[in-house]
N, C-alpha and C positions, 0 to 999 in steps of 0.2 A: 443313114439317115430312114426310118419309116414314116408309110406318107402320113400317119398319124402325127407324129410327132409337132408335123409346123402349126397345131391350136392346139392349145393348152384344154381345152372343151371338148374337144376330142378324144385326146390321149387321155386325159380321165376318164370318159365314160368305158371307152376304151381297157380300160387297164381295171377299171371298176366292174366292166361284161368279165371278163379273165376271171377275176377272183372270187362271183358269184360262182353258185351252186350251180351246176350241168344244166337242170330244169330251169333256174332264172335265167342260165345265156339262151337259152333256146327263144325264152318266154319275153328277155328284152332285144332279141334278136327280131323275132317278129312283129316286134315293137318299132324300131327300127326299120324294117318293111314297106309296113302300113306307114311309116309319115314319110319316107322317102317318098313313096307312089304319091301321097296325097299332095306335098309341097316342091316336086318335082315334074313337070308337065310334058316335058321334053326326054325324057328314058326313053328313050332310043340305043343311050348305048349297055341296054341289057336285055335282051329279045330271047335270051333262052338261060334259066336260072341255073344249069348245072354246070360242072366247073369244065373246064378245057383239059384235057392230058397237061397240057403246059402250068396248069393252075396248083394240079394235082402232085406235082413232084414238089412242091413245097411242103416244108414240117413245120409250115406256123401253126399253134395252140389251134387255131378258127379254122385250118382246114378241114380237122376233123371232123365236121358235122356241119354238112350241104346248110343248113339254114343257117347257120353264122355265120358263116363262108357268103353265102350272099345276102343277107343284108352289112356286111362290110364292102361288099362290092358296089351296091346300091350306094353306102357312105362313103365311100373313094371315088366314087364314076357322078356325083353329084357336085353341087357348085359345094365351094367354097363356106359360101352364106347358109345353105342351106345345110351343110355338115354341121356347123356351128348351132343353127338353133336344132335339128333336130338332138343332138350332144347333150346339148340344156334340159332337153325334152325328157333325152331319157332319164336323165341324173334326177328330174324333180320325178319323175315317176317310180325310182330305184329310192330316195327319198322318200314315197309318198308308203311304198311297200313294207317301209319297216318303222310305218311311225303308225 
């Protein structure tokens, strides 16, 4: 099971990002990074946004873009409450862009 499958809102946000165009994926990733930085004052779990060699071995769709990979690392590393809040914000942001 993937880390984001545990929370339906997080899973939905990540799935919607995956289905978006590449430039939109990056836009949403930047939005996630900004929100997590605003909401999580204890972001001591990520000091360096570059991926380690171990992470680069994964062949997940989001590992192909450093911004998207960083955003998901931020999201994964924060609390479940912030994950859900950020995911709902991303879904609303995506919806407002369509409207």
